[in-house]
C-alpha positions as CSV (number, residue, x, y, z in Angstrom):
1,M,97.4,99.4,118.2
2,L,95.7,102.1,116.3
3,L,93.9,104.9,118.3
4,L,91.6,107.4,116.9
5,V,91.8,111.0,118.3
6,Q,88.4,112.5,118.2
7,S,88.4,116.3,119.1
8,P,85.4,118.4,119.9
9,S,84.8,121.5,117.6
10,G,85.5,124.0,120.5
11,N,88.7,122.5,121.5
12,E,91.2,125.3,122.4
13,R,94.3,123.6,123.2
14,H,97.4,124.8,121.6
15,P,99.6,122.7,119.3
16,R,102.2,123.0,122.0
17,H,100.4,120.7,124.1
18,A,101.1,118.0,121.5
19,S,104.7,118.6,121.7
20,Q,104.5,117.9,125.4
21,A,102.5,114.7,124.9
22,I,105.0,113.4,122.4
23,S,107.9,114.3,124.6
24,A,106.2,112.3,127.5
25,I,105.7,109.3,125.3
26,A,109.3,109.5,124.4
27,A,110.1,109.3,128.0
28,T,108.3,106.1,128.5
29,N,109.6,104.5,125.4
30,S,112.8,103.2,126.9
31,R,112.9,100.2,124.2
32,R,113.0,102.7,121.6
33,L,109.9,101.2,119.8
34,P,108.7,103.0,116.6
35,W,105.2,104.7,116.8
36,S,103.4,106.6,114.2
37,L,101.3,109.7,114.1
38,L,98.8,109.8,111.5
39,Y,96.6,112.5,109.6
40,R,94.1,110.3,107.7
41,S,90.6,110.5,106.1
42,Q,87.5,108.5,107.4
43,E,84.1,108.8,106.1
44,S,84.8,111.7,103.8
45,R,86.4,113.8,106.6
46,S,89.8,114.1,108.3
47,T,91.1,112.8,111.6
48,M,93.9,112.1,113.7
49,A,95.3,108.9,115.0
50,I,98.3,107.4,116.6
51,E,99.6,103.7,116.1
52,V,101.6,102.4,118.9
53,P,102.9,99.0,120.0
54,P,100.6,97.3,122.7
55,S,103.0,98.2,125.4
56,L,102.6,101.9,124.9
57,A,99.0,102.0,124.2
58,K,98.0,102.6,127.7
59,P,100.5,105.2,128.6
60,A,100.0,107.0,125.3
61,R,96.3,107.2,125.7
62,E,96.8,108.5,129.3
63,L,99.4,111.2,128.3
64,L,97.3,112.3,125.4
65,L,94.0,112.8,127.8
66,A,96.4,114.5,130.2
67,Q,97.1,117.2,127.6
68,Y,93.8,117.2,125.9
69,P,91.2,116.2,128.2
70,D,88.3,117.0,126.1
71,V,89.2,114.7,123.3
72,A,87.9,111.0,122.9
73,I,90.5,108.3,122.1
74,I,89.0,105.1,120.9
75,K,90.7,101.8,119.6
76,A,90.2,101.2,115.8
77,T,91.2,98.6,113.4
78,A,93.1,98.8,110.2
79,T,90.9,99.0,107.0
80,E,91.7,96.4,104.3
81,L,92.1,97.5,100.7
82,P,88.8,97.6,98.9
83,A,88.4,95.5,95.8
84,G,89.3,97.4,92.5
85,H,91.4,100.1,94.4
86,V,95.0,100.8,94.3
87,R,97.1,102.5,97.0
88,R,99.7,104.9,95.9
89,T,102.4,106.2,98.3
90,R,105.3,108.7,98.3
91,H,107.9,108.3,101.0
92,L,109.7,111.8,102.0
93,R,112.8,112.7,103.9
94,L,114.0,116.1,105.2
95,S,116.9,117.4,103.4
96,P,119.3,117.8,105.1
97,D,117.8,115.9,108.0
98,V,119.7,117.8,110.6
99,A,118.0,120.9,109.7
100,P,115.2,122.3,112.3
101,L,111.8,122.3,111.4
102,R,109.5,125.1,112.2
103,T,107.5,124.4,115.3
104,A,104.4,125.7,116.7
105,E,106.1,128.9,117.9
106,A,106.8,129.9,114.4
107,F,103.1,130.1,113.7
108,E,102.1,132.2,116.6
109,D,101.5,135.9,116.4
110,L,102.5,137.0,119.9
111,L,101.6,140.7,119.1
112,N,98.0,139.8,118.2
113,R,97.9,136.6,120.1
114,N,96.6,134.6,117.1
115,L,98.0,131.2,116.0
116,T,97.7,129.9,112.6
117,D,97.3,126.1,113.4
118,P,100.1,124.4,111.3
119,A,98.2,121.2,111.1
120,S,95.0,122.7,109.6
121,S,96.6,122.6,106.0
122,I,97.5,118.8,106.4
123,L,94.0,118.0,107.7
124,Q,92.5,119.8,104.6
125,A,94.8,118.0,102.3
126,V,93.9,114.5,103.3
127,V,90.0,115.3,102.8
128,P,89.0,113.1,99.9
129,N,86.6,114.2,97.1
130,N,84.2,111.2,97.9
131,S,83.7,108.1,100.0
132,S,85.6,106.0,97.6
133,Q,88.9,107.5,98.2
134,Q,91.1,107.4,101.3
135,C,94.0,109.6,102.2
136,E,96.7,109.5,104.8
137,L,100.0,111.1,105.8
138,R,102.1,108.9,108.4
139,L,104.7,110.2,110.3
140,T,106.7,107.0,112.0
141,L,108.9,107.9,114.8
142,R,112.0,106.1,116.6
143,P,114.0,107.6,119.0
144,A,117.4,108.2,118.1
145,T,120.4,106.4,119.8
146,T,123.3,108.1,121.2
147,W,125.6,107.2,118.3
148,Q,122.9,108.7,116.0
149,R,122.9,112.0,117.9
150,Y,126.7,111.9,117.8
151,R,126.7,111.6,114.0
152,A,124.0,114.3,113.5
153,R,125.9,116.6,115.8
154,R,129.0,116.2,113.5
155,V,127.1,116.4,110.4
156,A,125.7,119.7,111.6
157,A,129.2,121.0,112.3
158,Q,130.5,120.1,109.0
159,H,127.4,121.7,107.3
160,A,128.2,124.9,109.2
161,H,131.6,125.3,107.4
162,T,131.8,127.5,104.4
163,W,133.6,124.9,102.3
164,W,130.5,122.7,102.4
165,R,128.2,125.7,101.4
166,R,130.1,125.7,97.9
167,L,129.0,122.2,97.3
168,P,125.2,121.9,98.6
169,Q,124.7,118.5,96.6
170,L,127.6,116.9,98.3
171,A,126.7,118.4,101.6
172,D,123.1,116.9,101.2
173,L,124.3,113.7,100.2
174,F,126.7,113.5,103.1
175,A,124.0,114.3,105.5
176,C,121.7,111.7,104.3
177,W,124.1,108.9,103.9
178,A,126.0,109.7,107.4
179,N,123.0,108.4,109.0
180,G,121.9,105.9,106.4
181,S,122.5,102.0,106.1
182,R,125.9,100.6,106.8
183,W,127.1,100.6,103.1
184,Q,126.0,104.2,102.7
185,R,128.1,105.3,106.0
186,L,131.1,103.4,104.6
187,T,130.8,105.3,101.3
188,V,131.1,108.7,102.8
189,L,133.5,107.7,105.5
190,P,136.3,109.6,103.7
191,L,134.2,112.7,104.1
192,W,134.4,113.0,107.8
193,V,137.9,114.2,107.8
194,L,136.7,117.4,105.7
195,P,136.7,120.7,107.7
196,R,133.9,121.4,110.0
197,N,133.0,124.3,112.4
198,D,131.2,123.4,115.6
199,D,131.0,127.2,116.7
200,R,128.9,128.1,113.8
201,V,126.2,125.6,114.2
202,P,122.8,127.4,114.3
203,A,121.1,127.8,117.5
204,E,118.1,126.2,116.2
205,T,119.9,123.1,114.9
206,L,121.6,122.8,118.5
207,A,118.2,123.0,120.1
208,K,116.9,120.3,117.9
209,L,119.6,118.0,118.7
210,D,119.5,118.7,122.5
211,D,115.8,117.7,122.5
212,H,113.9,114.6,121.9
213,L,115.5,113.5,118.6
214,Y,113.8,111.0,116.3
215,R,114.6,109.0,113.1
216,M,111.4,109.9,111.1
217,Q,109.9,108.4,108.1
218,I,107.1,110.2,106.4
219,T,104.6,108.4,104.0
220,A,101.8,110.0,101.9
221,A,99.4,107.4,100.6
222,V,96.0,107.7,98.5
223,T,93.8,104.7,98.0
224,A,91.4,105.1,95.2
225,P,89.8,103.2,92.3
226,Q,92.2,102.1,89.5
227,T,90.5,104.4,87.1
228,Q,91.4,107.6,89.2
229,Q,95.1,107.6,89.0
230,A,95.2,111.2,88.0
231,F,93.3,112.0,91.1
232,S,95.7,110.2,93.2
233,E,98.7,111.6,91.9
234,K,97.3,115.3,92.3
235,K,96.1,114.5,95.7
236,L,99.7,113.1,96.7
237,D,101.0,116.6,95.4
238,Q,98.6,118.4,97.8
239,I,99.6,116.2,100.8
240,V,103.2,116.8,100.1
241,A,102.8,120.5,99.4
242,A,101.0,120.8,103.0
243,L,104.3,119.8,104.6
244,D,106.1,122.8,103.2
245,P,105.4,125.4,105.7
246,F,107.4,123.4,108.4
247,C,110.6,123.8,106.4
248,Q,113.0,126.5,107.2
249,P,113.0,128.8,104.0
250,G,116.2,128.4,102.1
251,R,117.5,125.9,104.7
252,S,115.7,122.6,104.2
253,K,113.3,121.0,101.9
254,W,111.5,117.6,101.5
255,K,112.9,115.2,99.0
256,Q,111.3,111.9,97.9
257,V,112.9,108.8,98.4
């Protein structure tokens, strides 16, 4: 079920409230159902939305309104691909996926009590040039299992060892495949015996692994007429670039899959 989140211009709620709402939704999602957070264009402007299974629609709406009482949440329907249009996509993953992302606190100036809204660059990136174009950034979340949490902690401990820092490409491959498909996990199985250092795992990584942990799929999409392929590729570059501020400099990056 697709729910549009319409925020008034004077909304002063902190992005930290969104984190609280997402954590609350995760607590009610005992069946580990996937759901999505979307930044999308609608009628030549940007908006936010969530797409949840029907069983999560009511609690998700109530939890969002509890954190953002001034917003309007309305049910919407998915739009069909217009005739003569092409939808181009890019799928991204965090490399390595155990690395922590920069959260709202990293964009807050406590001294001057100012906040650079980290989502504003994404909302600007998904604004199309005209009404014939549609842009979207979709983050699909599925709560991690206990076994996925264990593997992620093991990967983080091995990444912390100096031996792995000498081979960053192998370390990245191991981090990706250790939580990948069955054949990927079997392929890197011999690498589990290589050295690790549990005491040198960064505190930010431990905080990420101890909090609500998700398997996340990121998809950037642009729908435009077939004659506007150059625009679509340029717009996809802009949407992907809007995610860069969330990476830890020198420690993680986005990779296309």
